[in-house]
Structure formats: structure tokens, C-alpha cells
Z-matrix of the N, CA and C atoms (Angstrom, degrees):
N
C 1 1.446
C 2 1.504 1 107.27
N 3 1.369 2 120.74 1 131.22
C 4 1.413 3 129.11 2 -179.11
C 5 1.541 4 111.61 3 -89.23
N 6 1.229 5 120.00 4 143.70
C 7 1.457 6 124.83 5 176.95
C 8 1.490 7 112.49 6 -50.64
N 9 1.283 8 119.50 7 -35.31
C 10 1.442 9 127.79 8 176.74
C 11 1.519 10 113.09 9 -60.12
N 12 1.384 11 114.67 10 -24.27
C 13 1.510 12 117.04 11 -178.06
C 14 1.477 13 111.68 12 -86.45
N 15 1.403 14 117.09 13 -8.47
C 16 1.454 15 117.59 14 178.12
C 17 1.567 16 113.59 15 -93.03
N 18 1.380 17 113.92 16 151.18
C 19 1.449 18 122.90 17 175.37
C 20 1.556 19 109.24 18 -96.05
N 21 1.263 20 116.75 19 113.35
C 22 1.487 21 117.76 20 -177.78
C 23 1.560 22 109.94 21 -78.17
N 24 1.297 23 114.40 22 126.42
C 25 1.464 24 121.65 23 -173.07
C 26 1.541 25 112.09 24 -100.05
N 27 1.422 26 114.01 25 -21.24
C 28 1.448 27 114.89 26 179.58
C 29 1.508 28 111.91 27 -126.30
N 30 1.277 29 119.48 28 169.44
C 31 1.483 30 126.20 29 179.23
C 32 1.492 31 107.58 30 71.54
N 33 1.331 32 109.77 31 165.52
C 34 1.467 33 117.08 32 -178.86
C 35 1.492 34 117.17 33 -92.91
N 36 1.320 35 112.69 34 -5.84
C 37 1.444 36 117.51 35 174.33
C 38 1.501 37 119.12 36 72.45
N 39 1.432 38 114.43 37 13.14
C 40 1.357 39 117.86 38 -173.16
C 41 1.565 40 113.13 39 -97.18
N 42 1.360 41 115.97 40 4.83
C 43 1.456 42 124.16 41 174.99
C 44 1.606 43 111.24 42 76.10
N 45 1.345 44 120.11 43 12.71
C 46 1.370 45 118.09 44 -178.33
C 47 1.431 46 115.70 45 -73.83
N 48 1.245 47 116.17 46 -3.30
C 49 1.549 48 121.72 47 178.58
C 50 1.530 49 111.84 48 -89.31
N 51 1.259 50 114.73 49 -5.50
C 52 1.485 51 122.51 50 174.87
C 53 1.548 52 110.79 51 101.56
N 54 1.317 53 119.15 52 97.80
C 55 1.417 54 124.43 53 176.91
C 56 1.501 55 114.52 54 58.04
N 57 1.358 56 109.78 55 35.40
C 58 1.607 57 116.33 56 178.22
C 59 1.506 58 113.74 57 56.32
N 60 1.313 59 117.77 58 36.62
C 61 1.471 60 115.61 59 -175.42
C 62 1.571 61 110.82 60 -112.48
N 63 1.281 62 116.02 61 27.80
C 64 1.485 63 122.12 62 -179.85
C 65 1.544 64 104.94 63 -73.17
N 66 1.372 65 116.50 64 154.04
C 67 1.431 66 118.34 65 170.77
C 68 1.471 67 111.24 66 -60.72
N 69 1.307 68 123.05 67 133.98
C 70 1.523 69 127.22 68 -169.68
C 71 1.532 70 109.26 69 -151.39
N 72 1.277 71 111.62 70 155.99
C 73 1.468 72 117.91 71 170.49
C 74 1.535 73 108.04 72 -123.84
N 75 1.367 74 112.32 73 131.16
C 76 1.458 75 118.92 74 179.46
C 77 1.521 76 112.21 75 -121.49
N 78 1.311 77 116.49 76 152.50
C 79 1.444 78 120.90 77 -178.23
C 80 1.630 79 108.07 78 -110.66
N 81 1.414 80 115.96 79 135.15
C 82 1.419 81 114.57 80 -179.49
C 83 1.502 82 110.51 81 -91.14
N 84 1.299 83 121.71 82 175.87
C 85 1.467 84 124.81 83 179.81
C 86 1.425 85 110.01 84 -68.65
N 87 1.300 86 121.52 85 -21.94
C 88 1.502 87 123.03 86 -179.92
C 89 1.616 88 107.21 87 -90.87
N 90 1.285 89 119.16 88 0.98
C 91 1.511 90 118.90 89 178.25
C 92 1.464 91 117.70 90 86.70
N 93 1.368 92 116.37 91 8.54
C 94 1.451 93 122.75 92 172.79
C 95 1.523 94 106.36 93 -86.86
N 96 1.383 95 118.27 94 175.06
C 97 1.341 96 126.48 95 -178.52
C 98 1.558 97 114.63 96 -122.35
N 99 1.314 98 114.03 97 140.45
C 100 1.440 99 119.32 98 168.32
C 101 1.503 100 112.70 99 -115.70
N 102 1.353 101 113.98 100 128.58
C 103 1.478 102 117.05 101 -173.56
C 104 1.521 103 109.77 102 -110.21
N 105 1.289 104 120.14 103 134.77
C 106 1.394 105 124.63 104 -179.39
C 107 1.491 106 110.46 105 -115.36
N 108 1.337 107 120.17 106 125.02
C 109 1.467 108 121.33 107 -177.47
C 110 1.431 109 111.04 108 -165.68
N 111 1.316 110 117.22 109 -167.65
C 112 1.406 111 124.76 110 -175.39
C 113 1.540 112 107.68 111 -80.82
N 114 1.239 113 121.98 112 131.23
C 115 1.519 114 128.53 113 -179.80
C 116 1.480 115 106.75 114 -59.60
N 117 1.301 116 122.27 115 134.16
C 118 1.400 117 123.50 116 174.27
C 119 1.563 118 112.44 117 -129.01
N 120 1.275 119 119.72 118 153.18
C 121 1.475 120 120.99 119 -177.34
C 122 1.422 121 109.42 120 -123.11
N 123 1.380 122 121.86 121 40.83
C 124 1.460 123 127.33 122 176.04
C 125 1.591 124 113.72 123 -57.44
N 126 1.288 125 113.97 124 -32.70
C 127 1.444 126 118.23 125 172.41
C 128 1.622 127 107.73 126 -158.85
N 129 1.303 128 118.76 127 165.42
C 130 1.349 129 120.59 128 -179.24
C 131 1.516 130 111.16 129 -90.02
N 132 1.437 131 118.53 130 115.28
C 133 1.377 132 124.74 131 -176.90
C 134 1.646 133 107.31 132 -75.38
N 135 1.284 134 116.28 133 167.04
C 136 1.437 135 121.53 134 179.68
C 137 1.598 136 106.70 135 -65.94
N 138 1.297 137 115.78 136 157.77
C 139 1.443 138 124.59 137 174.49
C 140 1.526 139 111.11 138 -45.97
N 141 1.330 140 114.78 139 133.01
C 142 1.490 141 121.30 140 176.72
C 143 1.494 142 115.00 141 78.92
N 144 1.437 143 120.14 142 5.43
C 145 1.354 144 124.53 143 171.91
C 146 1.530 145 114.02 144 -117.83
N 147 1.331 146 118.33 145 159.32
C 148 1.431 147 119.32 146 178.18
C 149 1.473 148 113.01 147 -139.12
N 150 1.278 149 117.53 148 167.69
C 151 1.541 150 122.72 149 -174.37
C 152 1.527 151 105.02 150 -119.14
N 153 1.373 152 116.24 151 133.28
C 154 1.471 153 117.40 152 170.14
C 155 1.467 154 105.34 153 -132.97
N 156 1.264 155 114.27 154 154.78
C 157 1.518 156 125.30 155 -178.87
C 158 1.543 157 107.92 156 -111.54
N 159 1.294 158 116.95 157 124.59
C 160 1.476 159 120.70 158 173.43
C 161 1.516 160 109.13 159 -125.68
N 162 1.396 161 118.33 160 160.30
C 163 1.446 162 120.10 161 178.28
C 164 1.580 163 110.06 162 -75.76
N 165 1.359 164 110.01 163 152.02
C 166 1.515 165 115.43 164 178.24
C 167 1.614 166 107.88 165 -58.13
N 168 1.198 167 120.87 166 -31.75
C 169 1.427 168 125.28 167 -177.82
C 170 1.524 169 111.47 168 -60.61
N 171 1.305 170 119.51 169 -34.92
C 172 1.407 171 125.12 170 175.31
C 173 1.493 172 111.49 171 -69.25
N 174 1.253 173 117.62 172 -44.88
C 175 1.505 174 117.63 173 173.92
C 176 1.486 175 112.35 174 -62.30
N 177 1.289 176 120.41 175 -40.91
C 178 1.454 177 126.08 176 -179.75
C 179 1.502 178 108.75 177 -58.66
N 180 1.319 179 113.50 178 -47.84
C 181 1.447 180 117.95 179 179.28
C 182 1.579 181 116.41 180 -60.72
N 183 1.334 182 109.62 181 -39.73
C 184 1.541 183 115.59 182 177.61
C 185 1.500 184 108.77 183 -66.48
N 186 1.227 185 123.39 184 -42.78
C 187 1.490 186 128.45 185 177.60
C 188 1.589 187 108.76 186 -61.93
N 189 1.289 188 119.77 187 -40.13
C 190 1.464 189 124.65 188 179.32
C 191 1.499 190 106.23 189 -63.99
N 192 1.386 191 119.93 190 -52.96
C 193 1.406 192 121.86 191 178.29
C 194 1.555 193 114.07 192 -58.43
N 195 1.203 194 118.86 193 -33.72
C 196 1.446 195 123.77 194 -177.93
C 197 1.617 196 111.43 195 -79.62
N 198 1.368 197 112.96 196 -13.08
C 199 1.444 198 120.25 197 178.49
C 200 1.602 199 114.11 198 72.22
N 201 1.331 200 114.46 199 29.94
C 202 1.396 201 120.50 200 -176.48
C 203 1.553 202 107.52 201 -84.95
């Protein structure tokens, strides 16, 4: 899946966070979510999975955009 296929739900998209690397939440065409954030090692996830940490404010913004 290419980044262009995702709908960005958070952030203003103007790149002011530095090379578009801000914590963000994206929605896929199938309705699932992709979360971008700082890698964390709080526990070892199963093979093929990863853990990221994002601020609560990013999740709140995504919920607001979705109208939940």
C-alpha cells in the first residue's frame, strides 16, 4: 500500500514537523488505520508486528475528524 492511498486524519500536512515525520493517524481504503509514531520497546510484539507511541492529542484529533 502506498502512502498516497491513505487518508490522513491528523496533522496539517504542511511538513512543518520535519520531513512529514509527525505522529499521525491515517485511514485505509478498507477502513482500517495506520498509525505513525515513535518506535517503542515496552514489550516484544509478535513477529511481523511493531509498536509505536503517539500522543493522546493525535488520537483525539483523529476521533474528531471521523465525527465519533
